SESE-579234 format. One line per field, with one value per residue (C-alpha): residue in one letter; z negated, y, x. Coordinates in nm, 2 decimals, padded with zeros to 4 digits. Each point is the difference from the previous one (the first is absolute). Layout:
BEGIN
residuo c(A; ...)
zz c(Z; ...)
yy c(Y; ...)
xx c(X; ...)
//
This chain:
BEGIN
residuo c(E; L; N; A; R; S; H; T; A; L; V; A; N; A; A; R; N; G; V; A; H; R; I; T; A; L; L; G; D; N; R; S; V; G; D; V; A; L; G; R; A; R; R; V; L; M; G; Y; I; P; T; P; R; Q; F; L; S; R; A; L; A; F; L; S; P; R; H; G; G; I; V; H; Y; H; H; T; A; T; R; A; E; F; N; G; V; V; A; L; R; H; C; T; A; E; W; P; R; G; T; R; F; D; L; I; G)
zz c(01.35; 00.05; 00.33; 00.02; 00.37; -00.13; -00.33; 00.22; 00.24; -00.28; -00.18; 00.34; 00.11; -00.34; 00.03; 00.35; -00.10; -00.31; -00.27; -00.11; -00.35; -00.04; 00.06; -00.18; 00.23; -00.15; 00.18; -00.11; -00.16; -00.21; -00.27; -00.06; 00.09; -00.06; -00.36; -00.01; 00.21; -00.23; -00.12; 00.23; 00.34; 00.16; 00.34; 00.01; 00.32; 00.05; 00.32; -00.07; 00.30; 00.00; -00.34; -00.31; -00.25; -00.23; -00.04; -00.07; -00.37; 00.06; 00.24; -00.25; -00.26; 00.19; -00.01; -00.25; -00.26; -00.02; 00.35; 00.15; 00.35; 00.34; 00.08; 00.38; -00.01; 00.35; 00.07; 00.32; 00.08; 00.35; 00.12; -00.15; -00.32; -00.05; -00.23; -00.25; -00.30; 00.07; -00.01; -00.30; -00.19; 00.11; -00.10; -00.30; -00.18; -00.18; -00.07; -00.35; -00.15; 00.02; 00.32; 00.22; 00.37; 00.36; 00.29; 00.29; 00.34)
yy c(-01.56; 00.01; -00.17; -00.35; -00.01; 00.25; -00.15; -00.33; 00.19; 00.17; -00.32; -00.18; 00.30; 00.02; -00.37; 00.03; 00.27; -00.18; 00.23; -00.19; -00.05; 00.37; 00.08; -00.05; 00.04; 00.01; -00.04; 00.18; 00.36; 00.11; 00.13; -00.37; -00.22; 00.21; 00.02; -00.31; 00.25; 00.32; 00.14; -00.26; 00.16; 00.17; 00.10; 00.04; 00.04; 00.22; -00.06; 00.18; 00.23; 00.31; 00.05; -00.21; 00.28; -00.17; -00.28; 00.18; -00.08; -00.37; -00.01; 00.16; -00.25; -00.28; 00.14; -00.14; 00.24; -00.10; 00.00; 00.25; -00.08; 00.14; 00.08; 00.01; 00.27; 00.06; 00.32; 00.11; 00.35; 00.21; 00.16; 00.32; -00.13; -00.19; 00.21; -00.23; 00.26; -00.07; -00.34; -00.02; 00.22; -00.26; -00.32; 00.13; 00.11; -00.31; -00.08; -00.07; 00.32; -00.06; -00.22; 00.03; -00.04; 00.08; 00.09; -00.18; 00.07)
xx c(-00.57; -00.37; 00.01; 00.04; 00.16; 00.26; 00.08; 00.08; 00.22; 00.20; 00.06; 00.10; 00.22; 00.15; 00.11; 00.11; 00.24; 00.14; -00.15; -00.31; 00.18; 00.04; -00.37; -00.37; -00.25; -00.35; -00.31; -00.28; -00.09; 00.29; -00.22; -00.13; 00.29; 00.29; 00.05; 00.26; 00.24; -00.06; 00.33; 00.20; 00.03; 00.30; -00.21; -00.36; -00.17; -00.30; -00.17; -00.32; -00.09; -00.08; 00.14; 00.06; 00.01; -00.27; 00.23; 00.32; -00.02; -00.06; 00.29; 00.25; -00.13; 00.13; 00.38; 00.23; 00.03; 00.37; 00.11; -00.25; -00.05; -00.15; -00.35; -00.09; -00.25; -00.19; -00.19; -00.16; 00.00; -00.01; 00.30; -00.15; -00.04; 00.32; 00.23; 00.26; -00.10; -00.39; 00.07; 00.21; -00.27; -00.24; 00.15; 00.15; -00.32; -00.04; 00.36; 00.08; 00.19; 00.40; -00.05; 00.32; -00.09; 00.14; -00.24; 00.12; -00.19)
//
C-alpha cells in the first residue's frame, strides 16, 4: 500500500477481524518493497485506478507457483464500454501462456 493512512487502516482492520496473522501488508511501492513477497501470495489486491494493466505481470509474480491464487484486478469502464469479453482480452494480454483463470465481475 502506497498510502500510509490506508496501510495503517488495513493493519488495524486485519487485527480487529482476527486475520492479522494471515496477511502481509507492505507499506510502499511494491516494485521496491515487494520482493520479499514474490511467489508467496495467495491473494493480490490491485488498487490502481483507472487500470492496473501495467502492473499485472508484477501481480502474477506475487502468486505462489505451487498453489496459485487470486488477483483482484480493478478496471474502470463506462456501461457502454463494459463487456466481459473485452475485459478478458484486456487483462490476459500479459498473462503467462497456459495460465488458468476465471473472470469474475
